[in-house]
KOLSE-467909 format. One record per residue (C-alpha): z, x, y; residue in one letter. Coordinates in Angstrom, 1 decimal, always signed. Each point is the difference from the previous one (the first is absolute). Layout:
<r <Z; X; Y>; 'A'>;
...
This chain:
<r <-0.1; -0.1; +0.1>; 'M'>;
<r <+0.9; +2.9; +2.3>; 'V'>;
<r <-3.2; +1.9; -0.7>; 'A'>;
<r <-2.0; -3.1; +0.7>; 'L'>;
<r <+1.7; -1.0; +3.2>; 'E'>;
<r <-0.3; +3.6; +1.4>; 'L'>;
<r <-3.7; -0.3; -0.8>; 'A'>;
<r <-0.3; -3.0; +1.5>; 'R'>;
<r <+1.4; +0.9; +3.2>; 'R'>;
<r <-2.3; +3.3; -0.5>; 'R'>;
<r <+3.2; +2.4; +0.0>; 'V'>;
<r <-0.9; +3.3; -1.1>; 'K'>;
<r <+2.1; +0.9; -3.0>; 'E'>;
<r <+0.6; +2.2; -3.1>; 'S'>;
<r <+1.8; -1.5; -3.2>; 'H'>;
<r <+2.0; +2.0; -2.2>; 'Q'>;
<r <+0.0; +3.1; +2.3>; 'V'>;
<r <+1.9; +3.3; -1.3>; 'K'>;
<r <+2.2; +1.5; +2.8>; 'I'>;
<r <+2.2; +2.8; -1.2>; 'L'>;
<r <+1.1; -1.0; -3.6>; 'K'>;
<r <+0.1; -3.6; +0.7>; 'Y'>;
<r <-2.7; -2.8; -0.2>; 'T'>;
<r <+0.1; -2.5; +2.8>; 'V'>;
<r <-1.6; -3.4; -0.2>; 'D'>;
<r <-2.1; +0.1; +3.2>; 'F'>;
<r <-0.7; +2.3; +2.9>; 'V'>;
<r <-1.3; -1.4; +3.3>; 'L'>;
<r <-1.3; +2.8; +1.9>; 'P'>;
<r <-0.9; -1.7; +3.1>; 'D'>;
<r <+3.5; -1.7; +0.2>; 'E'>;
<r <+1.6; +3.2; -1.3>; 'K'>;
<r <+1.8; -2.0; -2.4>; 'V'>;
<r <+1.2; +0.7; -3.7>; 'V'>;
<r <+0.2; -3.8; -1.5>; 'L'>;
<r <+2.3; -0.4; -2.9>; 'E'>;
<r <-0.1; -3.5; -1.8>; 'I'>;
<r <+3.4; -0.3; -1.7>; 'D'>;
<r <+1.0; -2.3; -2.9>; 'V'>;
<r <+3.1; -1.5; +0.6>; 'K'>;
<r <+1.0; +1.0; -3.7>; 'L'>;
<r <+0.8; +3.4; +1.2>; 'F'>;
<r <+2.7; -0.3; +2.3>; 'H'>;
<r <+3.2; +1.7; -0.1>; 'G'>;
<r <+2.1; +2.8; +1.5>; 'K'>;
<r <-1.9; +2.9; -2.2>; 'D'>;
<r <-3.3; -1.3; +0.8>; 'K'>;
<r <+0.7; -0.5; +3.8>; 'H'>;
<r <+1.3; +3.8; +0.1>; 'E'>;
<r <-3.0; +1.2; -2.0>; 'Y'>;
<r <-2.5; -2.0; +2.4>; 'Q'>;
<r <+1.8; +1.6; +3.1>; 'Q'>;
<r <-0.3; +3.4; -1.2>; 'R'>;
<r <-3.7; -0.5; -1.1>; 'R'>;
<r <-0.7; -1.5; +3.4>; 'D'>;
<r <+1.7; +2.6; +1.9>; 'K'>;
<r <-2.2; +2.6; -1.9>; 'A'>;
<r <-2.9; -1.8; +0.4>; 'I'>;
<r <+0.3; -0.2; +3.8>; 'L'>;
<r <+0.8; +3.6; +0.4>; 'K'>;
<r <-3.2; +0.8; -1.9>; 'D'>;
<r <-2.1; -2.6; +2.2>; 'L'>;
<r <+1.7; +0.6; +3.3>; 'G'>;
<r <+2.4; -2.1; +2.2>; 'S'>;
<r <-2.7; -2.2; +1.3>; 'D'>;
<r <-0.5; -1.6; -3.2>; 'W'>;
<r <+2.1; -3.0; -1.6>; 'D'>;
<r <+0.7; -0.7; -3.5>; 'V'>;
<r <+0.3; -4.0; -0.4>; 'I'>;
<r <+1.4; -2.0; -2.8>; 'R'>;
<r <-1.0; -3.6; -0.4>; 'I'>;
<r <+1.1; -2.1; -2.8>; 'S'>;
<r <-2.1; -1.8; -2.4>; 'T'>;
<r <+1.9; -3.1; +1.1>; 'D'>;
<r <-1.0; +0.4; +3.7>; 'H'>;
<r <-3.8; +0.8; -1.5>; 'I'>;
<r <+0.0; -3.1; -2.2>; 'N'>;
<r <+1.2; -2.4; +2.7>; 'K'>;
<r <-2.6; +1.1; +2.8>; 'N'>;
<r <-2.2; +3.1; -0.8>; 'V'>;
<r <-1.9; -1.1; +3.3>; 'A'>;
<r <+2.7; +1.3; +1.9>; 'Q'>;
<r <+0.0; +3.4; -1.4>; 'L'>;
<r <-1.5; +1.8; +2.9>; 'M'>;
<r <+2.1; -1.8; +2.4>; 'T'>;
<r <+3.2; +0.9; -1.9>; 'A'>;
<r <-1.2; +3.7; -0.3>; 'I'>;
<r <-0.6; +0.0; +3.9>; 'K'>;
<r <+3.4; -1.8; +0.7>; 'T'>;
<r <+1.9; +2.6; -2.2>; 'I'>;
<r <-1.9; +2.8; +1.7>; 'K'>;
<r <+0.9; -1.2; +3.5>; 'R'>;
<r <+3.6; -0.8; -0.9>; 'K'>;
<r <+0.4; +3.7; -1.2>; 'R'>;
<r <-1.7; +1.5; +3.0>; 'K'>;
<r <+2.4; -1.6; +2.1>; 'F'>;
<r <+2.7; +1.2; -2.1>; 'L'>;
<r <-1.0; +3.6; +0.1>; 'K'>;
<r <-0.4; -0.1; +3.6>; 'E'>;
<r <+3.8; -1.3; +0.3>; 'D'>;
<r <+1.1; +2.6; -2.6>; 'Y'>;
<r <-1.3; +3.2; +0.8>; 'G'>;
<r <-3.1; -0.3; -2.0>; 'G'>;
<r <+1.7; -1.1; -3.1>; 'K'>;
<r <+0.5; -3.3; -1.9>; 'I'>;
<r <+3.9; -0.6; -0.1>; 'P'>;
<r <+1.5; -0.1; -3.6>; 'K'>;
<r <+1.3; -3.5; +0.5>; 'W'>;
<r <-3.8; -1.2; +0.5>; 'Y'>;
<r <-1.5; -2.0; -2.9>; 'S'>;
<r <-3.2; -2.3; +0.2>; 'E'>;
<r <+0.8; -1.9; -2.8>; 'T'>;
<r <+1.0; -3.0; +1.8>; 'A'>;
<r <-3.6; +0.0; +1.8>; 'V'>;
């Protein structure tokens, strides 16, 4: 569904891209976004900590102007047409946070409520 929506919106993307030792779901180079589609099944403290370390390593490799954005399959299934709006909204929120917190996202921030 995600690949079809990105194609429908004519968003340049690469699927199942290897970055360092990780394989990511999508890279959107024009948006400077690594897009991960997360299945709710894999939640938990250990998984969350692993994702944080993984995302930090990926961003260190790509640069601070990139974002790793995780969107749940629940959100995709509810309204895939809002995918690009959600990505742009998350990027905008993070940009403002980075401006307010010295170029970094504060540890308390989570977009899971988005």
